[in-house]
C-alpha positions in Angstrom: 61.1 67.7 80.1 64.7 67.7 80.3 64.7 66.8 84.2 63.1 64.0 86.1 60.7 65.0 88.6 61.3 62.3 91.6 58.5 64.5 94.2 55.1 65.9 94.0 53.4 63.3 92.2 50.4 62.4 93.9 50.0 66.3 94.5 49.7 66.5 90.6 47.5 63.4 91.0 45.3 65.1 93.6 45.4 68.1 92.2 44.3 67.1 88.8 41.5 64.2 89.7 40.0 67.1 92.1 39.1 69.8 89.4 38.1 67.2 86.8 34.3 67.1 88.3 32.8 69.9 90.3 33.1 73.3 89.2 35.5 75.2 91.7 38.5 73.6 93.2 40.3 74.9 96.3 43.8 73.9 97.3 46.1 74.8 99.9 49.6 74.3 98.9 53.1 75.7 99.4 54.1 79.0 97.6 56.8 77.0 95.7 53.7 75.8 93.4 53.7 78.7 91.4 56.9 79.0 90.1 58.9 75.9 90.6 59.9 74.0 87.8 58.7 71.2 88.5 55.0 72.1 88.8 55.1 73.8 85.7 53.4 71.0 84.0 50.6 71.6 86.7 50.7 75.4 86.0 49.7 75.2 82.1 47.5 71.8 82.6 45.5 74.8 84.7 45.8 77.2 83.1 43.3 80.0 82.7 40.8 78.4 85.1 42.9 79.7 87.8 40.5 82.5 89.5 42.4 83.5 92.8 45.6 83.2 94.7 45.8 84.0 98.3 48.8 84.1 99.5 48.5 83.1 103.3 51.7 84.4 106.1 51.6 82.9 109.4 48.7 80.4 108.7 50.0 78.1 111.1 50.9 79.2 115.4 53.9 76.3 115.6 55.7 77.8 111.9 56.3 80.3 109.8 55.8 79.4 106.5 53.5 80.6 104.2 51.2 79.0 101.7 49.1 79.7 98.8 45.3 79.5 98.4 44.7 78.5 95.2 41.3 78.6 93.8 40.2 77.1 90.8 36.9 77.9 88.1 36.4 75.3 85.3 34.3 77.7 83.7 36.7 80.5 83.7 37.9 82.1 80.3 40.0 84.9 80.6 43.2 85.2 82.1 43.1 87.6 84.7 43.9 86.4 88.3 43.0 87.9 91.9 45.9 87.9 93.4 46.1 89.0 97.6 48.3 88.7 100.4 46.6 87.8 104.0 48.2 87.8 107.3 46.6 85.5 110.0 48.1 87.0 112.4 47.4 90.9 112.0 44.3 88.8 111.3 43.8 91.9 107.8 45.2 92.0 104.1 48.7 92.9 103.4 47.7 93.0 100.1 44.7 93.7 99.2 43.0 91.8 96.2 43.5 93.3 92.6 43.0 92.0 89.7 46.4 90.9 87.2 46.9 89.2 84.1 47.5 85.5 85.3 51.4 84.3 84.0 50.9 80.3 83.4 55.1 80.1 83.6 55.2 82.0 86.9 52.0 82.7 88.2 51.6 86.1 90.5 51.5 86.6 93.8 51.2 89.4 95.8 54.2 91.0 97.0 54.7 93.8 99.5 56.4 96.6 97.9 59.8 97.8 100.1 60.4 101.5 100.5 63.9 101.6 98.8 65.9 103.1 101.6 68.4 106.5 101.4 71.7 105.9 102.1 74.3 109.2 102.7 76.8 107.9 100.6 79.2 111.0 102.1 78.6 109.7 105.6 78.7 106.0 104.7 82.2 106.3 102.9 83.3 108.4 106.3 82.0 105.9 109.0 83.7 102.8 106.9 87.4 104.8 106.9 86.5 105.0 110.6 86.0 101.5 111.2 89.1 100.3 109.1 91.6 102.8 110.8 90.2 101.2 113.8 90.7 98.3 112.5 94.7 98.6 111.6 95.2 100.5 114.6 94.0 97.4 116.8 96.0 95.0 114.4 99.0 97.2 114.8 98.3 96.6 118.7 98.0 93.0 118.4 101.1 92.7 116.4 102.9 94.9 118.7 101.3 92.7 121.6 102.6 89.3 120.5 106.0 90.6 119.5 106.2 91.8 123.2 105.6 87.9 124.3 108.1 86.5 122.1 111.9 85.8 122.6 114.4 87.2 120.8 115.2 84.1 119.2 112.1 83.9 118.5 111.3 87.2 116.5 114.5 86.7 114.2 113.2 84.2 112.8 110.8 85.2 111.2 
């Protein structure tokens, strides 16, 4: 690796050792485990044994930090993974579980699709010109106010 990992070494040891004996292993991690470069070795180690990736929102009362529930099945051999997103405050799946092909480089995380907003470019341009015109007028008024407060000597120094 072209970089030295400074943190999370104990995390990787825990993941590896706890998944050695049992068929199923369950881990609650921060979502960054699925995509950060420093966790690449761990993702490669688990490979196709990842059975489920559940992104959990609002899992704690006192913070808005999301978590990632990773389910490992040591007997699993295919490259499919079940991906879902669950919101604990709403007590419902915001994205229902679906099967996807596992990307070991960057674990699949259920993402909500954001609807594209239609923008009326003509109306937006009209509004922008109106704001610019108002700003120019205010700047001119401010400059006139400042000049009116100056003495003749100060104005001549400009």
